[in-house]
Jmol script that loads the backbone (N, CA, C; Angstrom):
load data "model"
ATOM      1  N   MET A   1      -5.892   1.834  65.486  1.00  0.00           N
ATOM      2  CA  MET A   1      -4.689   2.294  66.145  1.00  0.00           C
ATOM      3  C   MET A   1      -4.714   3.814  66.178  1.00  0.00           C
ATOM      4  N   SER A   2      -5.186   4.349  67.263  1.00  0.00           N
ATOM      5  CA  SER A   2      -5.318   5.794  67.391  1.00  0.00           C
ATOM      6  C   SER A   2      -4.274   6.312  68.363  1.00  0.00           C
ATOM      7  N   LYS A   3      -3.344   7.120  67.906  1.00  0.00           N
ATOM      8  CA  LYS A   3      -2.307   7.697  68.757  1.00  0.00           C
ATOM      9  C   LYS A   3      -2.736   9.046  69.324  1.00  0.00           C
ATOM     10  N   MET A   4      -3.821   9.596  68.834  1.00  0.00           N
ATOM     11  CA  MET A   4      -4.251  10.921  69.269  1.00  0.00           C
ATOM     12  C   MET A   4      -4.709  10.922  70.726  1.00  0.00           C
ATOM     13  N   ASN A   5      -5.385   9.871  71.164  1.00  0.00           N
ATOM     14  CA  ASN A   5      -5.923   9.869  72.512  1.00  0.00           C
ATOM     15  C   ASN A   5      -5.160   8.924  73.447  1.00  0.00           C
ATOM     16  N   GLY A   6      -4.017   8.423  72.992  1.00  0.00           N
ATOM     17  CA  GLY A   6      -3.203   7.578  73.850  1.00  0.00           C
ATOM     18  C   GLY A   6      -3.583   6.117  73.805  1.00  0.00           C
ATOM     19  N   GLU A   7      -4.620   5.772  73.095  1.00  0.00           N
ATOM     20  CA  GLU A   7      -5.016   4.379  73.002  1.00  0.00           C
ATOM     21  C   GLU A   7      -4.131   3.662  72.005  1.00  0.00           C
ATOM     22  N   GLY A   8      -3.990   2.384  72.158  1.00  0.00           N
ATOM     23  CA  GLY A   8      -3.252   1.568  71.207  1.00  0.00           C
ATOM     24  C   GLY A   8      -1.771   1.908  71.203  1.00  0.00           C
ATOM     25  N   ASP A   9      -1.068   1.505  72.231  1.00  0.00           N
ATOM     26  CA  ASP A   9       0.356   1.799  72.327  1.00  0.00           C
ATOM     27  C   ASP A   9       1.204   0.816  71.532  1.00  0.00           C
ATOM     28  N   SER A  10       0.614   0.084  70.642  1.00  0.00           N
ATOM     29  CA  SER A  10       1.335  -0.900  69.841  1.00  0.00           C
ATOM     30  C   SER A  10       2.187  -0.197  68.788  1.00  0.00           C
ATOM     31  N   ASN A  11       3.401  -0.679  68.600  1.00  0.00           N
ATOM     32  CA  ASN A  11       4.303  -0.128  67.598  1.00  0.00           C
ATOM     33  C   ASN A  11       4.274  -0.941  66.313  1.00  0.00           C
ATOM     34  N   ILE A  12       3.313  -1.822  66.182  1.00  0.00           N
ATOM     35  CA  ILE A  12       3.224  -2.688  65.014  1.00  0.00           C
ATOM     36  C   ILE A  12       2.534  -1.941  63.874  1.00  0.00           C
ATOM     37  N   VAL A  13       3.183  -1.942  62.706  1.00  0.00           N
ATOM     38  CA  VAL A  13       2.642  -1.283  61.522  1.00  0.00           C
ATOM     39  C   VAL A  13       2.524  -2.322  60.419  1.00  0.00           C
ATOM     40  N   ASP A  14       1.388  -2.342  59.747  1.00  0.00           N
ATOM     41  CA  ASP A  14       1.183  -3.245  58.619  1.00  0.00           C
ATOM     42  C   ASP A  14       1.861  -2.634  57.396  1.00  0.00           C
ATOM     43  N   LEU A  15       3.083  -3.108  57.084  1.00  0.00           N
ATOM     44  CA  LEU A  15       3.846  -2.521  55.982  1.00  0.00           C
ATOM     45  C   LEU A  15       3.180  -2.741  54.633  1.00  0.00           C
ATOM     46  N   GLY A  16       2.505  -3.855  54.465  1.00  0.00           N
ATOM     47  CA  GLY A  16       1.817  -4.118  53.204  1.00  0.00           C
ATOM     48  C   GLY A  16       0.749  -3.072  52.920  1.00  0.00           C
ATOM     49  N   ALA A  17      -0.053  -2.769  53.923  1.00  0.00           N
ATOM     50  CA  ALA A  17      -1.098  -1.751  53.760  1.00  0.00           C
ATOM     51  C   ALA A  17      -0.481  -0.371  53.574  1.00  0.00           C
ATOM     52  N   PHE A  18       0.611  -0.100  54.290  1.00  0.00           N
ATOM     53  CA  PHE A  18       1.283   1.187  54.167  1.00  0.00           C
ATOM     54  C   PHE A  18       1.830   1.381  52.756  1.00  0.00           C
ATOM     55  N   ARG A  19       2.496   0.363  52.215  1.00  0.00           N
ATOM     56  CA  ARG A  19       3.064   0.463  50.869  1.00  0.00           C
ATOM     57  C   ARG A  19       1.976   0.605  49.814  1.00  0.00           C
ATOM     58  N   LYS A  20       0.886  -0.158  49.997  1.00  0.00           N
ATOM     59  CA  LYS A  20      -0.205  -0.080  49.025  1.00  0.00           C
ATOM     60  C   LYS A  20      -0.780   1.330  48.984  1.00  0.00           C
ATOM     61  N   GLU A  21      -0.970   1.935  50.146  1.00  0.00           N
ATOM     62  CA  GLU A  21      -1.524   3.292  50.192  1.00  0.00           C
ATOM     63  C   GLU A  21      -0.526   4.310  49.649  1.00  0.00           C
ATOM     64  N   LYS A  22       0.750   4.121  49.965  1.00  0.00           N
ATOM     65  CA  LYS A  22       1.771   5.080  49.541  1.00  0.00           C
ATOM     66  C   LYS A  22       1.974   5.079  48.033  1.00  0.00           C
ATOM     67  N   PHE A  23       1.974   3.886  47.423  1.00  0.00           N
ATOM     68  CA  PHE A  23       2.284   3.783  46.009  1.00  0.00           C
ATOM     69  C   PHE A  23       1.058   3.659  45.114  1.00  0.00           C
ATOM     70  N   ALA A  24      -0.132   3.754  45.680  1.00  0.00           N
ATOM     71  CA  ALA A  24      -1.351   3.661  44.875  1.00  0.00           C
ATOM     72  C   ALA A  24      -1.476   4.895  43.984  1.00  0.00           C
ATOM     73  N   LEU A  25      -1.758   4.648  42.725  1.00  0.00           N
ATOM     74  CA  LEU A  25      -1.959   5.753  41.786  1.00  0.00           C
ATOM     75  C   LEU A  25      -3.262   6.465  42.092  1.00  0.00           C
ATOM     76  N   LYS A  26      -3.259   7.728  41.948  1.00  0.00           N
ATOM     77  CA  LYS A  26      -4.489   8.521  42.041  1.00  0.00           C
ATOM     78  C   LYS A  26      -4.943   8.767  40.602  1.00  0.00           C
ATOM     79  N   ILE A  27      -5.685   7.818  40.050  1.00  0.00           N
ATOM     80  CA  ILE A  27      -6.127   7.885  38.664  1.00  0.00           C
ATOM     81  C   ILE A  27      -7.121   9.030  38.502  1.00  0.00           C
ATOM     82  N   LYS A  28      -7.001   9.755  37.406  1.00  0.00           N
ATOM     83  CA  LYS A  28      -7.957  10.817  37.115  1.00  0.00           C
ATOM     84  C   LYS A  28      -8.279  10.798  35.624  1.00  0.00           C
ATOM     85  N   ILE A  29      -9.441  11.279  35.275  1.00  0.00           N
ATOM     86  CA  ILE A  29      -9.862  11.316  33.883  1.00  0.00           C
ATOM     87  C   ILE A  29      -8.944  12.267  33.119  1.00  0.00           C
ATOM     88  N   GLY A  30      -8.455  11.800  31.983  1.00  0.00           N
ATOM     89  CA  GLY A  30      -7.529  12.580  31.175  1.00  0.00           C
ATOM     90  C   GLY A  30      -6.075  12.320  31.517  1.00  0.00           C
ATOM     91  N   GLY A  31      -5.816  11.505  32.530  1.00  0.00           N
ATOM     92  CA  GLY A  31      -4.443  11.221  32.950  1.00  0.00           C
ATOM     93  C   GLY A  31      -3.782  10.153  32.096  1.00  0.00           C
ATOM     94  N   TYR A  32      -2.461  10.165  32.079  1.00  0.00           N
ATOM     95  CA  TYR A  32      -1.662   9.200  31.319  1.00  0.00           C
ATOM     96  C   TYR A  32      -0.796   8.417  32.287  1.00  0.00           C
ATOM     97  N   TYR A  33      -0.686   7.105  32.045  1.00  0.00           N
ATOM     98  CA  TYR A  33       0.026   6.213  32.937  1.00  0.00           C
ATOM     99  C   TYR A  33       0.799   5.194  32.101  1.00  0.00           C
ATOM    100  N   ALA A  34       1.911   4.684  32.648  1.00  0.00           N
ATOM    101  CA  ALA A  34       2.740   3.723  31.924  1.00  0.00           C
ATOM    102  C   ALA A  34       3.194   2.626  32.873  1.00  0.00           C
ATOM    103  N   HIS A  35       3.376   1.436  32.321  1.00  0.00           N
ATOM    104  CA  HIS A  35       3.959   0.317  33.060  1.00  0.00           C
ATOM    105  C   HIS A  35       5.333   0.083  32.452  1.00  0.00           C
ATOM    106  N   PRO A  36       6.408   0.556  33.096  1.00  0.00           N
ATOM    107  CA  PRO A  36       7.740   0.500  32.491  1.00  0.00           C
ATOM    108  C   PRO A  36       8.203  -0.913  32.136  1.00  0.00           C
ATOM    109  N   GLU A  37       7.894  -1.902  32.962  1.00  0.00           N
ATOM    110  CA  GLU A  37       8.352  -3.268  32.710  1.00  0.00           C
ATOM    111  C   GLU A  37       7.623  -3.907  31.539  1.00  0.00           C
ATOM    112  N   MET A  38       6.330  -3.654  31.411  1.00  0.00           N
ATOM    113  CA  MET A  38       5.540  -4.254  30.335  1.00  0.00           C
ATOM    114  C   MET A  38       5.552  -3.410  29.071  1.00  0.00           C
ATOM    115  N   GLY A  39       5.900  -2.140  29.184  1.00  0.00           N
ATOM    116  CA  GLY A  39       5.902  -1.264  28.019  1.00  0.00           C
ATOM    117  C   GLY A  39       4.512  -0.877  27.552  1.00  0.00           C
ATOM    118  N   VAL A  40       3.556  -0.842  28.471  1.00  0.00           N
ATOM    119  CA  VAL A  40       2.177  -0.501  28.137  1.00  0.00           C
ATOM    120  C   VAL A  40       1.882   0.906  28.643  1.00  0.00           C
ATOM    121  N   HIS A  41       1.211   1.694  27.807  1.00  0.00           N
ATOM    122  CA  HIS A  41       0.821   3.051  28.169  1.00  0.00           C
ATOM    123  C   HIS A  41      -0.700   3.124  28.191  1.00  0.00           C
ATOM    124  N   LEU A  42      -1.255   3.799  29.211  1.00  0.00           N
ATOM    125  CA  LEU A  42      -2.703   3.935  29.355  1.00  0.00           C
ATOM    126  C   LEU A  42      -3.099   5.400  29.360  1.00  0.00           C
ATOM    127  N   HIS A  43      -4.307   5.645  28.870  1.00  0.00           N
ATOM    128  CA  HIS A  43      -4.923   6.974  28.932  1.00  0.00           C
ATOM    129  C   HIS A  43      -6.315   6.777  29.497  1.00  0.00           C
ATOM    130  N   CYS A  44      -6.633   7.445  30.601  1.00  0.00           N
ATOM    131  CA  CYS A  44      -7.953   7.335  31.212  1.00  0.00           C
ATOM    132  C   CYS A  44      -8.907   8.262  30.465  1.00  0.00           C
ATOM    133  N   VAL A  45      -9.913   7.685  29.826  1.00  0.00           N
ATOM    134  CA  VAL A  45     -10.815   8.469  28.990  1.00  0.00           C
ATOM    135  C   VAL A  45     -12.153   8.776  29.647  1.00  0.00           C
ATOM    136  N   GLY A  46     -12.459   8.125  30.765  1.00  0.00           N
ATOM    137  CA  GLY A  46     -13.734   8.410  31.400  1.00  0.00           C
ATOM    138  C   GLY A  46     -14.010   7.486  32.562  1.00  0.00           C
ATOM    139  N   VAL A  47     -15.208   7.611  33.076  1.00  0.00           N
ATOM    140  CA  VAL A  47     -15.661   6.792  34.192  1.00  0.00           C
ATOM    141  C   VAL A  47     -17.077   6.323  33.872  1.00  0.00           C
ATOM    142  N   THR A  48     -17.399   5.134  34.320  1.00  0.00           N
ATOM    143  CA  THR A  48     -18.728   4.581  34.050  1.00  0.00           C
ATOM    144  C   THR A  48     -19.690   4.958  35.166  1.00  0.00           C
ATOM    145  N   ASP A  49     -20.950   4.718  34.891  1.00  0.00           N
ATOM    146  CA  ASP A  49     -21.952   4.750  35.942  1.00  0.00           C
ATOM    147  C   ASP A  49     -21.876   3.388  36.629  1.00  0.00           C
ATOM    148  N   LYS A  50     -22.679   3.133  37.631  1.00  0.00           N
ATOM    149  CA  LYS A  50     -22.676   1.821  38.267  1.00  0.00           C
ATOM    150  C   LYS A  50     -23.009   0.760  37.218  1.00  0.00           C
ATOM    151  N   MET A  51     -22.136  -0.234  37.103  1.00  0.00           N
ATOM    152  CA  MET A  51     -22.291  -1.268  36.084  1.00  0.00           C
ATOM    153  C   MET A  51     -22.996  -2.487  36.675  1.00  0.00           C
ATOM    154  N   LEU A  52     -24.137  -2.841  36.114  1.00  0.00           N
ATOM    155  CA  LEU A  52     -24.895  -3.987  36.612  1.00  0.00           C
ATOM    156  C   LEU A  52     -24.109  -5.284  36.460  1.00  0.00           C
ATOM    157  N   THR A  53     -23.293  -5.381  35.397  1.00  0.00           N
ATOM    158  CA  THR A  53     -22.529  -6.610  35.161  1.00  0.00           C
ATOM    159  C   THR A  53     -21.293  -6.706  36.048  1.00  0.00           C
ATOM    160  N   LYS A  54     -20.963  -5.645  36.768  1.00  0.00           N
ATOM    161  CA  LYS A  54     -19.779  -5.625  37.635  1.00  0.00           C
ATOM    162  C   LYS A  54     -20.162  -5.312  39.080  1.00  0.00           C
ATOM    163  N   ASN A  55     -21.237  -5.905  39.569  1.00  0.00           N
ATOM    164  CA  ASN A  55     -21.678  -5.758  40.966  1.00  0.00           C
ATOM    165  C   ASN A  55     -21.929  -4.305  41.360  1.00  0.00           C
ATOM    166  N   ASN A  56     -22.512  -3.528  40.463  1.00  0.00           N
ATOM    167  CA  ASN A  56     -22.833  -2.115  40.711  1.00  0.00           C
ATOM    168  C   ASN A  56     -21.613  -1.279  41.102  1.00  0.00           C
ATOM    169  N   GLU A  57     -20.448  -1.620  40.523  1.00  0.00           N
ATOM    170  CA  GLU A  57     -19.227  -0.870  40.800  1.00  0.00           C
ATOM    171  C   GLU A  57     -19.017   0.189  39.724  1.00  0.00           C
ATOM    172  N   VAL A  58     -18.356   1.274  40.107  1.00  0.00           N
ATOM    173  CA  VAL A  58     -17.981   2.325  39.170  1.00  0.00           C
ATOM    174  C   VAL A  58     -16.571   2.016  38.681  1.00  0.00           C
ATOM    175  N   HIS A  59     -16.361   2.108  37.367  1.00  0.00           N
ATOM    176  CA  HIS A  59     -15.066   1.770  36.769  1.00  0.00           C
ATOM    177  C   HIS A  59     -14.507   2.938  35.975  1.00  0.00           C
ATOM    178  N   PHE A  60     -13.153   3.032  35.956  1.00  0.00           N
ATOM    179  CA  PHE A  60     -12.479   3.918  35.025  1.00  0.00           C
ATOM    180  C   PHE A  60     -12.402   3.222  33.683  1.00  0.00           C
ATOM    181  N   VAL A  61     -12.570   3.970  32.593  1.00  0.00           N
ATOM    182  CA  VAL A  61     -12.418   3.438  31.242  1.00  0.00           C
ATOM    183  C   VAL A  61     -11.083   3.961  30.718  1.00  0.00           C
ATOM    184  N   VAL A  62     -10.214   3.041  30.283  1.00  0.00           N
ATOM    185  CA  VAL A  62      -8.893   3.419  29.791  1.00  0.00           C
ATOM    186  C   VAL A  62      -8.666   2.821  28.410  1.00  0.00           C
ATOM    187  N   GLU A  63      -7.797   3.481  27.648  1.00  0.00           N
ATOM    188  CA  GLU A  63      -7.349   2.935  26.381  1.00  0.00           C
ATOM    189  C   GLU A  63      -5.841   2.774  26.465  1.00  0.00           C
ATOM    190  N   ASP A  64      -5.325   1.714  25.833  1.00  0.00           N
ATOM    191  CA  ASP A  64      -3.872   1.573  25.794  1.00  0.00           C
ATOM    192  C   ASP A  64      -3.356   2.082  24.456  1.00  0.00           C
ATOM    193  N   HIS A  65      -2.048   2.082  24.295  1.00  0.00           N
ATOM    194  CA  HIS A  65      -1.471   2.655  23.080  1.00  0.00           C
ATOM    195  C   HIS A  65      -1.650   1.759  21.865  1.00  0.00           C
ATOM    196  N   PHE A  66      -2.223   0.573  22.039  1.00  0.00           N
ATOM    197  CA  PHE A  66      -2.567  -0.306  20.919  1.00  0.00           C
ATOM    198  C   PHE A  66      -3.982  -0.040  20.419  1.00  0.00           C
ATOM    199  N   GLY A  67      -4.757   0.733  21.189  1.00  0.00           N
ATOM    200  CA  GLY A  67      -6.131   1.043  20.822  1.00  0.00           C
ATOM    201  C   GLY A  67      -7.159   0.188  21.542  1.00  0.00           C
ATOM    202  N   ASN A  68      -6.734  -0.653  22.461  1.00  0.00           N
ATOM    203  CA  ASN A  68      -7.656  -1.490  23.223  1.00  0.00           C
ATOM    204  C   ASN A  68      -8.323  -0.678  24.326  1.00  0.00           C
ATOM    205  N   ILE A  69      -9.578  -0.999  24.607  1.00  0.00           N
ATOM    206  CA  ILE A  69     -10.332  -0.345  25.671  1.00  0.00           C
ATOM    207  C   ILE A  69     -10.490  -1.340  26.815  1.00  0.00           C
ATOM    208  N   ALA A  70     -10.311  -0.859  28.037  1.00  0.00           N
ATOM    209  CA  ALA A  70     -10.459  -1.709  29.217  1.00  0.00           C
ATOM    210  C   ALA A  70     -11.046  -0.867  30.343  1.00  0.00           C
ATOM    211  N   SER A  71     -11.409  -1.525  31.434  1.00  0.00           N
ATOM    212  CA  SER A  71     -11.902  -0.799  32.604  1.00  0.00           C
ATOM    213  C   SER A  71     -11.396  -1.483  33.862  1.00  0.00           C
ATOM    214  N   PHE A  72     -11.317  -0.717  34.937  1.00  0.00           N
ATOM    215  CA  PHE A  72     -10.987  -1.262  36.243  1.00  0.00           C
ATOM    216  C   PHE A  72     -11.662  -0.418  37.303  1.00  0.00           C
ATOM    217  N   ARG A  73     -11.849  -1.019  38.470  1.00  0.00           N
ATOM    218  CA  ARG A  73     -12.557  -0.338  39.547  1.00  0.00           C
ATOM    219  C   ARG A  73     -11.843   0.938  39.958  1.00  0.00           C
ATOM    220  N   THR A  74     -12.608   1.922  40.361  1.00  0.00           N
ATOM    221  CA  THR A  74     -12.024   3.208  40.759  1.00  0.00           C
ATOM    222  C   THR A  74     -11.219   3.098  42.052  1.00  0.00           C
ATOM    223  N   ASP A  75     -11.514   2.109  42.880  1.00  0.00           N
ATOM    224  CA  ASP A  75     -10.780   1.958  44.138  1.00  0.00           C
ATOM    225  C   ASP A  75      -9.656   0.934  44.045  1.00  0.00           C
ATOM    226  N   ASP A  76      -9.365   0.425  42.832  1.00  0.00           N
ATOM    227  CA  ASP A  76      -8.342  -0.613  42.668  1.00  0.00           C
ATOM    228  C   ASP A  76      -7.507  -0.327  41.421  1.00  0.00           C
ATOM    229  N   PRO A  77      -6.557   0.620  41.491  1.00  0.00           N
ATOM    230  CA  PRO A  77      -5.745   0.940  40.313  1.00  0.00           C
ATOM    231  C   PRO A  77      -4.853  -0.236  39.927  1.00  0.00           C
ATOM    232  N   PRO A  78      -4.508  -0.350  38.651  1.00  0.00           N
ATOM    233  CA  PRO A  78      -3.670  -1.472  38.226  1.00  0.00           C
ATOM    234  C   PRO A  78      -2.269  -1.376  38.841  1.00  0.00           C
ATOM    235  N   PRO A  79      -1.713  -2.484  39.320  1.00  0.00           N
ATOM    236  CA  PRO A  79      -0.397  -2.443  39.969  1.00  0.00           C
ATOM    237  C   PRO A  79       0.726  -2.252  38.945  1.00  0.00           C
ATOM    238  N   GLY A  80       1.780  -1.589  39.370  1.00  0.00           N
ATOM    239  CA  GLY A  80       2.963  -1.435  38.535  1.00  0.00           C
ATOM    240  C   GLY A  80       2.957  -0.239  37.611  1.00  0.00           C
ATOM    241  N   PHE A  81       1.847   0.487  37.534  1.00  0.00           N
ATOM    242  CA  PHE A  81       1.780   1.650  36.649  1.00  0.00           C
ATOM    243  C   PHE A  81       2.267   2.894  37.382  1.00  0.00           C
ATOM    244  N   VAL A  82       2.887   3.784  36.627  1.00  0.00           N
ATOM    245  CA  VAL A  82       3.388   5.053  37.158  1.00  0.00           C
ATOM    246  C   VAL A  82       2.800   6.173  36.312  1.00  0.00           C
ATOM    247  N   TYR A  83       2.947   7.398  36.795  1.00  0.00           N
ATOM    248  CA  TYR A  83       2.445   8.545  36.052  1.00  0.00           C
ATOM    249  C   TYR A  83       3.259   8.740  34.781  1.00  0.00           C
ATOM    250  N   SER A  84       2.588   9.167  33.721  1.00  0.00           N
ATOM    251  CA  SER A  84       3.229   9.422  32.443  1.00  0.00           C
ATOM    252  C   SER A  84       2.669  10.728  31.897  1.00  0.00           C
ATOM    253  N   ASN A  85       2.879  10.976  30.598  1.00  0.00           N
ATOM    254  CA  ASN A  85       2.346  12.190  29.992  1.00  0.00           C
ATOM    255  C   ASN A  85       1.920  11.920  28.564  1.00  0.00           C
ATOM    256  N   MET A  86       1.301  12.913  27.946  1.00  0.00           N
ATOM    257  CA  MET A  86       0.751  12.756  26.603  1.00  0.00           C
ATOM    258  C   MET A  86       1.846  12.474  25.577  1.00  0.00           C
ATOM    259  N   GLU A  87       3.002  13.091  25.719  1.00  0.00           N
ATOM    260  CA  GLU A  87       4.078  12.908  24.748  1.00  0.00           C
ATOM    261  C   GLU A  87       4.560  11.460  24.715  1.00  0.00           C
ATOM    262  N   GLU A  88       4.725  10.837  25.886  1.00  0.00           N
ATOM    263  CA  GLU A  88       5.143   9.434  25.931  1.00  0.00           C
ATOM    264  C   GLU A  88       4.069   8.527  25.336  1.00  0.00           C
ATOM    265  N   PHE A  89       2.805   8.824  25.618  1.00  0.00           N
ATOM    266  CA  PHE A  89       1.702   8.024  25.079  1.00  0.00           C
ATOM    267  C   PHE A  89       1.686   8.111  23.554  1.00  0.00           C
ATOM    268  N   ILE A  90       1.825   9.308  23.012  1.00  0.00           N
ATOM    269  CA  ILE A  90       1.816   9.504  21.557  1.00  0.00           C
ATOM    270  C   ILE A  90       3.015   8.821  20.916  1.00  0.00           C
ATOM    271  N   ALA A  91       4.187   8.908  21.556  1.00  0.00           N
ATOM    272  CA  ALA A  91       5.379   8.244  21.023  1.00  0.00           C
ATOM    273  C   ALA A  91       5.173   6.734  20.952  1.00  0.00           C
ATOM    274  N   ALA A  92       4.543   6.164  21.974  1.00  0.00           N
ATOM    275  CA  ALA A  92       4.261   4.718  21.969  1.00  0.00           C
ATOM    276  C   ALA A  92       3.268   4.370  20.862  1.00  0.00           C
ATOM    277  N   CYS A  93       2.255   5.223  20.642  1.00  0.00           N
ATOM    278  CA  CYS A  93       1.278   4.988  19.571  1.00  0.00           C
ATOM    279  C   CYS A  93       1.955   5.035  18.206  1.00  0.00           C
ATOM    280  N   LEU A  94       2.843   5.982  18.013  1.00  0.00           N
ATOM    281  CA  LEU A  94       3.519   6.119  16.722  1.00  0.00           C
ATOM    282  C   LEU A  94       4.435   4.938  16.433  1.00  0.00           C
ATOM    283  N   LYS A  95       5.034   4.345  17.466  1.00  0.00           N
ATOM    284  CA  LYS A  95       5.858   3.146  17.271  1.00  0.00           C
ATOM    285  C   LYS A  95       4.995   2.003  16.758  1.00  0.00           C
ATOM    286  N   VAL A  96       3.781   1.870  17.287  1.00  0.00           N
ATOM    287  CA  VAL A  96       2.869   0.811  16.829  1.00  0.00           C
ATOM    288  C   VAL A  96       2.480   1.048  15.377  1.00  0.00           C
ATOM    289  N   VAL A  97       2.159   2.296  15.041  1.00  0.00           N
ATOM    290  CA  VAL A  97       1.770   2.623  13.665  1.00  0.00           C
ATOM    291  C   VAL A  97       2.923   2.363  12.709  1.00  0.00           C
ATOM    292  N   ASP A  98       4.145   2.744  13.084  1.00  0.00           N
ATOM    293  CA  ASP A  98       5.316   2.508  12.235  1.00  0.00           C
ATOM    294  C   ASP A  98       5.550   1.028  12.009  1.00  0.00           C
ATOM    295  N   SER A  99       5.375   0.203  13.030  1.00  0.00           N
ATOM    296  CA  SER A  99       5.591  -1.232  12.860  1.00  0.00           C
ATOM    297  C   SER A  99       4.518  -1.840  11.950  1.00  0.00           C
ATOM    298  N   ILE A 100       3.301  -1.300  11.984  1.00  0.00           N
ATOM    299  CA  ILE A 100       2.242  -1.781  11.082  1.00  0.00           C
ATOM    300  C   ILE A 100       2.568  -1.377   9.649  1.00  0.00           C
ATOM    301  N   ASP A 101       3.016  -0.146   9.443  1.00  0.00           N
ATOM    302  CA  ASP A 101       3.358   0.332   8.108  1.00  0.00           C
ATOM    303  C   ASP A 101       4.483  -0.487   7.496  1.00  0.00           C
ATOM    304  N   GLU A 102       5.469  -0.894   8.296  1.00  0.00           N
ATOM    305  CA  GLU A 102       6.586  -1.699   7.792  1.00  0.00           C
ATOM    306  C   GLU A 102       6.106  -3.067   7.329  1.00  0.00           C
ATOM    307  N   ASN A 103       5.123  -3.627   7.988  1.00  0.00           N
ATOM    308  CA  ASN A 103       4.641  -4.965   7.655  1.00  0.00           C
ATOM    309  C   ASN A 103       3.639  -4.961   6.504  1.00  0.00           C
ATOM    310  N   LEU A 104       3.145  -3.807   6.072  1.00  0.00           N
ATOM    311  CA  LEU A 104       2.179  -3.750   4.975  1.00  0.00           C
ATOM    312  C   LEU A 104       2.821  -4.114   3.649  1.00  0.00           C
ATOM    313  N   ASP A 105       4.120  -3.885   3.493  1.00  0.00           N
ATOM    314  CA  ASP A 105       4.801  -4.173   2.244  1.00  0.00           C
ATOM    315  C   ASP A 105       5.067  -5.654   2.039  1.00  0.00           C
ATOM    316  N   GLU A 106       5.008  -6.418   3.101  1.00  0.00           N
ATOM    317  CA  GLU A 106       5.278  -7.856   2.989  1.00  0.00           C
ATOM    318  C   GLU A 106       4.062  -8.562   2.402  1.00  0.00           C
ATOM    319  N   PRO A 107       4.307  -9.563   1.548  1.00  0.00           N
ATOM    320  CA  PRO A 107       3.167 -10.312   1.007  1.00  0.00           C
ATOM    321  C   PRO A 107       2.494 -11.137   2.112  1.00  0.00           C
ATOM    322  N   PRO A 108       1.210 -11.388   1.968  1.00  0.00           N
ATOM    323  CA  PRO A 108       0.522 -12.184   2.973  1.00  0.00           C
ATOM    324  C   PRO A 108       1.058 -13.613   2.968  1.00  0.00           C
ATOM    325  N   PRO A 109       0.915 -14.332   4.057  1.00  0.00           N
ATOM    326  CA  PRO A 109       1.403 -15.718   4.107  1.00  0.00           C
ATOM    327  C   PRO A 109       0.647 -16.593   3.113  1.00  0.00           C
ATOM    328  N   ALA A 110       1.357 -17.553   2.526  1.00  0.00           N
ATOM    329  CA  ALA A 110       0.747 -18.466   1.553  1.00  0.00           C
ATOM    330  C   ALA A 110      -0.184 -19.440   2.271  1.00  0.00           C
ATOM    331  N   VAL A 111      -1.300 -19.699   1.645  1.00  0.00           N
ATOM    332  CA  VAL A 111      -2.275 -20.650   2.192  1.00  0.00           C
ATOM    333  C   VAL A 111      -2.118 -21.956   1.435  1.00  0.00           C
ATOM    334  N   SER A 112      -1.993 -23.023   2.185  1.00  0.00           N
ATOM    335  CA  SER A 112      -1.810 -24.321   1.523  1.00  0.00           C
ATOM    336  C   SER A 112      -3.065 -25.138   1.514  1.00  0.00           C
TER     337      SER A 112
END
end "model"
wireframe off; spacefill off
backbone 0.3
color backbone group
């Protein structure tokens, strides 16, 4: 649909493609992202080389605030995530650490 040269006088717009492009995150190494509904925070720590096990695709490597490592394709950011910052990521990490510290005082479950 090229409007520059007068071709394609159709007024039909694919809203799904438009929304996907408009709201797609521009992930970058060192960036922080959060999913408000799920309460998950991500930090992009790097990018891979072409991965033989993933059809020679390049992936971003991210860590969440629980310490888990994951990856996703560079051209397919995870849906529902928004931009965040280091302070929010650290606050989420400290909440996890505090909840672990509270549970250390409890005796382990009895084995029968």
